[in-house]
C-alpha positions as CSV (number, residue, x, y, z in Angstrom):
1,M,91.5,121.8,78.2
2,H,89.7,120.7,75.1
3,D,86.4,122.3,74.1
4,T,84.5,119.2,75.0
5,S,86.0,119.1,78.4
6,R,85.2,122.8,78.9
7,R,81.6,122.3,78.0
8,R,81.3,119.4,80.5
9,V,82.8,121.6,83.3
10,L,80.5,124.5,82.4
11,L,77.4,122.4,82.2
12,G,78.2,120.9,85.6
13,A,78.8,124.4,87.1
14,L,75.6,125.8,85.7
15,T,73.5,123.3,87.7
16,S,74.4,125.2,90.9
17,T,73.0,128.6,90.0
18,A,72.0,130.7,93.0
19,A,69.4,133.4,92.6
20,F,69.6,136.2,95.1
21,A,66.1,137.1,96.4
22,L,65.0,140.7,95.8
23,P,61.8,142.6,96.8
24,A,58.7,141.8,94.8
25,W,58.8,145.0,92.9
26,V,62.3,144.3,91.6
27,G,62.5,142.2,88.4
28,A,58.9,142.9,87.4
29,Q,60.3,144.2,84.2
30,G,63.5,143.6,82.3
31,T,65.6,140.4,81.8
32,P,67.6,138.9,84.7
33,L,71.3,139.8,85.1
34,R,73.4,136.6,85.1
35,V,76.7,136.9,86.9
36,T,79.7,134.7,87.5
37,A,83.2,135.0,88.9
38,I,86.5,133.2,88.6
39,P,86.9,130.9,91.6
40,D,90.1,132.4,92.9
41,E,89.1,131.8,96.5
42,S,87.1,129.1,98.3
43,P,83.4,128.8,97.3
44,T,82.2,129.9,100.7
45,E,84.3,133.1,100.5
46,L,83.2,133.9,97.0
47,A,79.5,133.5,98.0
48,R,80.0,135.7,101.1
49,K,81.6,138.4,98.9
50,A,79.0,138.2,96.2
51,A,75.7,138.3,98.1
52,P,75.5,142.0,99.1
53,L,76.8,143.1,95.7
54,M,74.3,141.0,93.8
55,R,71.4,142.4,95.8
56,Y,72.7,146.0,95.2
57,L,73.0,145.5,91.5
58,G,69.5,144.0,91.3
59,E,68.1,147.0,93.1
60,R,70.0,149.5,90.9
61,L,69.0,147.8,87.6
62,G,65.5,146.9,88.8
63,T,65.9,143.2,87.9
64,K,66.6,139.8,89.3
65,V,70.2,138.8,89.6
66,E,71.4,135.2,89.3
67,F,74.9,134.4,90.5
68,T,76.4,131.2,88.9
69,P,79.5,129.8,90.6
70,V,81.8,127.9,88.3
71,T,84.3,125.2,89.0
72,D,87.4,126.7,87.3
73,Y,88.7,129.8,85.4
74,A,88.1,128.3,82.0
75,A,84.4,127.8,82.8
76,A,84.1,131.5,83.7
77,V,85.6,132.5,80.3
78,E,83.4,130.1,78.4
79,A,80.2,131.2,80.2
80,L,80.7,134.9,79.2
81,V,82.0,134.2,75.7
82,N,79.1,131.9,74.9
83,G,76.4,134.2,76.4
84,Q,75.5,132.0,79.3
85,V,76.2,134.9,81.7
86,D,76.1,138.6,81.2
87,L,78.7,139.9,83.7
88,A,81.9,138.2,84.9
89,W,84.5,139.0,87.5
90,F,87.8,138.3,85.7
91,G,91.5,138.6,86.5
92,G,93.5,140.4,83.9
93,F,94.6,137.2,82.2
94,T,91.1,135.6,82.1
95,F,89.8,138.9,80.6
96,V,92.6,138.7,77.9
97,Q,91.6,135.0,77.3
98,A,87.9,135.9,77.0
99,N,88.6,138.8,74.7
100,H,90.9,136.8,72.5
101,R,88.5,133.8,72.4
102,S,85.5,136.0,71.5
103,G,87.3,138.0,68.8
104,G,87.1,141.2,70.8
105,K,83.5,140.7,71.9
106,V,84.2,141.0,75.6
107,L,84.4,144.4,77.2
108,P,85.9,145.4,80.6
109,L,83.6,147.8,82.4
110,V,85.1,148.7,85.8
111,Q,87.9,147.7,88.0
112,R,88.8,148.5,91.6
113,E,91.1,151.5,91.9
114,E,93.6,149.0,93.5
115,D,93.7,147.0,90.2
116,E,95.6,149.9,88.5
117,K,98.6,148.9,90.5
118,F,98.1,145.3,91.6
119,R,100.9,143.1,92.9
120,S,101.7,139.5,93.7
121,V,103.7,138.1,96.6
122,F,105.9,135.1,96.9
123,I,105.8,133.4,100.3
124,T,107.8,130.7,102.1
125,T,108.5,129.1,105.5
126,D,112.1,128.2,104.4
127,P,114.7,130.6,106.0
128,A,117.1,129.8,103.1
129,I,114.8,131.4,100.5
130,R,115.4,135.1,100.3
131,S,115.1,135.9,96.6
132,L,113.6,134.5,93.4
133,A,117.0,133.0,92.6
134,D,116.8,130.9,95.8
135,L,113.8,129.1,94.3
136,K,116.1,127.0,92.1
137,G,115.9,123.4,93.1
138,K,112.8,124.0,95.3
139,T,109.1,123.2,95.0
140,L,106.6,126.0,94.3
141,S,102.8,126.3,94.0
142,F,101.1,128.7,91.7
143,G,97.3,129.1,91.9
144,S,95.2,128.4,88.8
145,P,97.1,128.1,85.5
146,S,94.8,130.9,84.2
147,S,95.4,133.2,87.2
148,T,96.9,136.6,86.5
149,S,98.2,137.2,90.0
150,G,98.7,133.6,91.0
151,H,100.5,132.4,87.9
152,L,101.0,134.5,84.8
153,M,102.6,137.6,86.3
154,P,104.6,135.7,89.0
155,R,105.9,133.4,86.2
156,S,106.8,136.4,84.0
157,F,108.8,138.0,86.9
158,M,110.6,134.8,87.6
159,L,111.6,134.5,84.0
160,A,112.8,138.1,84.0
161,A,115.0,137.2,87.0
162,G,116.5,134.3,85.2
163,V,114.5,131.5,86.9
164,D,112.5,129.2,84.6
165,P,109.9,127.4,86.7
166,D,109.7,124.4,84.4
167,R,113.5,124.0,84.1
168,D,115.0,125.3,87.3
169,L,112.5,124.2,90.0
170,R,112.3,120.6,91.4
171,R,108.5,120.7,91.1
172,V,105.7,123.1,90.1
173,A,102.2,122.6,91.5
174,Y,98.9,124.4,90.9
175,S,96.6,124.8,93.9
176,G,93.7,126.2,92.0
177,A,93.2,129.3,94.3
178,H,95.1,131.9,96.2
179,D,94.1,130.7,99.7
180,A,94.9,127.1,98.8
181,T,98.4,128.2,97.8
182,A,98.9,129.9,101.2
183,A,97.7,126.7,102.9
184,A,100.1,124.5,100.8
185,V,103.1,126.7,101.9
186,A,102.0,126.8,105.5
187,S,101.6,123.0,105.7
188,G,104.9,122.3,104.1
189,K,103.5,120.7,101.0
190,V,105.7,123.1,98.9
191,D,108.7,125.3,99.7
192,A,107.1,128.5,98.3
193,G,104.1,129.9,96.6
194,A,102.8,132.8,94.6
195,L,99.5,134.5,95.2
196,N,97.8,137.9,95.0
197,I,98.7,140.5,97.6
198,S,95.0,141.3,98.4
199,V,94.2,137.7,99.5
200,W,97.5,137.5,101.4
201,D,96.8,140.7,103.3
202,K,93.3,139.4,104.1
203,L,94.5,136.0,105.3
204,V,97.0,137.7,107.6
205,S,94.5,140.3,109.0
206,D,91.9,137.4,109.6
207,G,94.5,135.4,111.5
208,K,94.4,132.5,109.0
209,V,98.1,132.8,108.3
210,D,100.9,133.5,110.9
211,P,103.3,135.9,109.2
212,A,106.0,134.9,111.7
213,K,106.0,131.4,110.2
214,V,104.9,132.2,106.6
215,R,106.7,135.2,105.2
216,V,106.8,137.3,102.1
217,F,110.2,137.2,100.4
218,Y,109.4,138.9,97.2
219,T,106.7,141.4,96.0
220,T,106.3,142.0,92.3
221,P,106.2,145.3,90.5
222,P,102.7,146.6,89.9
223,Y,100.5,145.7,86.9
224,Y,96.8,145.9,85.9
225,D,94.6,143.1,87.1
226,Y,90.9,142.3,87.9
227,N,87.8,143.8,86.3
228,W,84.1,143.2,85.8
229,S,83.5,142.4,82.1
230,V,80.5,142.0,79.9
231,N,79.6,140.4,76.6
232,A,79.5,143.2,73.9
233,A,76.0,141.9,73.0
234,M,74.7,143.6,76.2
235,P,72.8,146.8,75.3
236,A,74.8,150.0,75.8
237,E,72.1,151.4,78.2
238,R,72.5,148.4,80.5
239,R,76.3,148.6,80.4
240,Q,76.1,152.3,81.4
241,K,73.8,151.5,84.3
242,L,76.2,148.9,85.5
243,V,79.1,151.3,85.3
244,Q,77.1,153.9,87.2
245,A,76.1,151.4,89.9
246,F,79.7,150.3,90.5
247,T,81.2,153.8,90.5
248,D,78.4,155.1,92.7
249,L,79.5,152.8,95.5
250,S,81.0,154.9,98.3
251,P,82.5,154.0,101.7
252,E,80.4,156.9,103.1
253,T,77.2,154.8,102.9
254,P,76.5,151.7,104.9
255,H,75.8,149.4,101.9
256,G,78.8,150.9,100.0
257,K,81.1,150.4,103.0
258,E,80.0,146.8,103.3
259,I,80.3,146.0,99.6
260,L,83.6,147.7,99.0
261,G,85.0,146.1,102.1
262,L,84.0,142.6,100.9
263,Q,85.5,143.4,97.5
264,R,88.6,144.7,99.1
265,A,88.2,148.0,97.1
266,S,88.5,151.6,98.0
267,R,86.2,152.4,95.0
268,F,85.4,151.2,91.5
269,I,86.5,153.1,88.4
270,P,85.9,152.7,84.7
271,T,88.4,150.7,82.7
272,R,89.2,149.8,79.1
273,A,90.7,146.9,77.1
274,E,93.9,148.8,76.4
275,N,94.9,148.6,80.1
276,Y,95.5,144.9,79.7
277,R,97.9,144.9,76.8
278,G,100.8,144.4,79.1
279,I,99.2,141.2,80.5
280,E,98.5,140.0,76.9
281,A,102.1,140.6,76.0
282,A,103.3,138.7,79.1
283,A,100.9,135.8,78.3
284,R,102.2,135.6,74.7
285,S,105.8,135.8,75.9
286,A,105.3,132.9,78.3
287,G,103.6,130.8,75.6
288,L,100.2,130.9,77.5
289,L,98.2,132.6,74.8
290,K,98.4,131.3,71.2
């Protein structure tokens, strides 16, 4: 996407900013915290997951929190790099893109404990597909082109198995989101799909996918993935308050249990840029990071 197109996408997305209401005493002092997230699930699901966390962060920081949904992954990267938001939920690859584009001015703060060993799954309804090699000549859907767990890492594991998606498959599609990939496979639009294991497990547990019809035929090795990142221009004191707020969340408290459940996290832990060097190397190897 050209820079001009990115700006148009971002400007369109910023018209739909949603401010989460807080008690009158909150936000009397300090600047608002502006937050966004990559749209890796449907807008309604993202909003449902965000609301309690935004309220909690506002109370902990004593300021108003504004959550800005964006239309695609590139817009989330541009928003943080250009200082239009202060905090962003990124996948590992979008963090690498933002860090690269900003010249190292994007810092990862925390990740879910699960993100230390994240995985992707390949799913299908075709009984003839039992391995990555069986995808040759078939149709496959990834998620967003900028998705770590819905594109970059599944692609890298396919290449390692001797399957080049662009050369060996009949057609490659991009659904834009993990739940959309699962729906494309379930409806027969594609023979197979790759998505993140967390969303897959949630779709199955919620009864939105029948695992007797749509099955996992390959699960990737683990890799680092999602994190909450900030622009390095954020004062160190506020960064530390954010880290403390996230790491203080506990399933032993009612609000902690709710927030962690929605975020599909056992807990949040501090992270650092070095954790994502493997993803950067995979992106460069696949020609997805220049």
